[in-house]
N, C-alpha and C positions, 0 to 999 in steps of 0.2 A: 159571868154566864148564868149563874143560878137566878139572880133577880130577873134577868131577861126571860128565862124559861118560865118563871112563875107569872110574869106579866102576860106572856102569850097564852098561858093555860087558864088563868083565873081572873083576868082583867085586874091587874095589879092595883092593890089598894094599900100597900105597905105591909110591914111585918105583922102588924096588929091583926091583919086579916086572917093569918094562919092561926094566931091565938084565938081569934073569934070562932074558928072551926072546932076548937076544943071546949066550947061552952057546954053547959049541962045538957042542952037539948040537941046537940049534934049527935050524929050517928055514923058509925063506920059502914062502908059498903059490905063488910063482913057481917055485921049485925043485921043489915037489911036483907042480905042473901039468906041468912039463917031463917029469918022471919017469912020472907016472901018468895024465895027461890032465886037462883043465880040470874035469871033473865030480868028480874025486877030492877037490876042496876044498869041495864043496857042503855037506857036513855041518858044516864049520868056519864058513863064512860064514852058515849058518843060525843057528848059536849066537850069533854076533856081532850080526847085523842084526835078528833078532827082538827084541833088546833095544834096539839103536840106534834103530830106527824105531818103538818101542813107543808113542810119544806123538804119533802123526801127527794132523794136522788138515787139513781142506780149506781151501785159501787161493787167492785169485785172483793170478795172476802174468802179467806181460807176456812173451811169447815173446822179443821183442827184448832186453828188459832182462836176462832170465835168461841168455841165450846170450852177450850181450856181456860180462857180468860173469864168468861161470864159464869160458867157453871163450876169452875175450879176443880175439874177432873183432869187427870193426866192422860196421855195418849193410850197407855195400856188399859186404863179403866174404860175409856171410850170404845176401844176395840173389843173389850170383853163383853160389852152389851150390844155388839153388832151394829155400831154406827157405820152406815155406808158412805162411800166416797169421802173418807176422812181426809185424804190428801188433795181433794179437788177444790177448785175455786168456784164459788157461786156468784152470779150477778144478782144482787138482791136489793130490796128497798131499804135504804138507810136514812135515818133521821136523828134528831135529838130525842133519845128515848129516856124513859124514867130509870131503868136499870135494876130496880128492885120492886117490880110491879106486883103487888098483891092486895087483897081486899082491905087489909088493915091500914094501907097507905092511901086510901081514898076516904075522905070525910065528906059528909053531906049535912047541910043545914039549910032550911028554908028552900029546899029543892035546888040548892047550889052545890055542885061537887067541887072539892078542893083536893089537889094532890099534895101530899107531904113527903118529906124525906127524900131529897134529891142527891144524896151522897154519892151515888154511882152513876148519875146522869151524864151521858156523853153521846157523841155521834156514833151510832151503831145500828145493826139490823133491827127493824121493827119486829121480826120474828122472835127475837130474844124476849122482848116484853110479852108477846103473846104466849110463848111457851111457858115462861115463868108463871104468868097469871093462871094459865090452865092447870098446871101441875099443882100449884098452891091450892086451887079449889078442890082438887081431888084429895089432897093431903089433909085439908082442914074442914071441909064440909061433908055432910052426910048425903050420899046420893042413892036414890032408889034404882037408878039405871046402872047396869053392870056392863062395862065395855068389853067388847070382843077383842081379845089380844091378837087375833089373827087379822083383824081388820081395823087396826087402831092408827088412824092418821087424821090429818086435818079434815078431809072430806067426811069421814065417819063422825067426828066431833060436830062438825057443822050441821049434819043431818039429824043429830040428836035433838029432840024437842026441848030438852032442858037448857041447851046451849045456843040454839040457833040465833036468837036475837043478839046475844052478847058477842058471838064470834063473827056475826055479819059486820060488826064494827071493825074488827081486825081485817077481815077479808077484803074490805074496800081499800085497804092500804097494802095489800099484797098484789104486786103488779104482774108477776110471771110465775112460772112453775118452780123456779129456784127458791122463791120465798116459801112456798109450800114444802119443798124438800128440806130446807134448813129448819123450818118449824118442826117437821116430823123427826129430824135428828135431835133437835133441842129438847123435845118433850121426853125422849128416852134418857137423855143425859140428866135432865132435871129430876126425873123419876129416880134414877140411881142416886143422885145427890141427896134427895129428900129422905131416902131410907136411913140415912145416918142421923136424922133429927130425932131427939128423944121425946119431943112433945106431940108426936103423931100417934094416933091410936093404932093398935095392931090390925084392926079391921081395915083402916085406910092404907096401912103399909102393905097389906095383902093385895090391895088393888094396884098399888105401885109395882109390886113384884110381878103381878100378872101382865102389866104393860111391858115388862122386860122379859117375858116368857120364862120367868124363874120359878 
């Protein structure tokens, strides 16, 4: 499955192609975002994810089972941060997702983006990739924009000028309101999870706490 995924994403040229991405003049999307802002990578993630999510289909998923599996929080932890409709099934856009999507797993060389580290890749909601990606940027990038905890959801992020181009890529793969609802729950769950990571600055942890109304 993994070679097929790589083929679909980066026009498969063999294992050496991934090694090529690690050459001296390659750059991670994280480094590029630090240098030029998060939306500077929108053109690269559009190339990758229009292929990665090209075979979407609508599937019913349980909110609790999806979040416990992907975020690794238990039901009590999810309920403690106010996840709504935790026992409900959503009809969401599912595809072969990356599963651990963050800026250090996107390499760029000669204007060619390459996804690496497919250890968690499988068929799952696209909203999981989107939520993980977003919370990771909050946790590890420095933002001048402070999010309003009372109006923190996909639409609010999408209207933020720092994120609009990047999240337009994800929005094109969200088919109905259930995709948005799952994303909104997943960003809270990931914010809770990331608070346990020791390599996040206290400044950025304070932003994660604000997302949880803590």
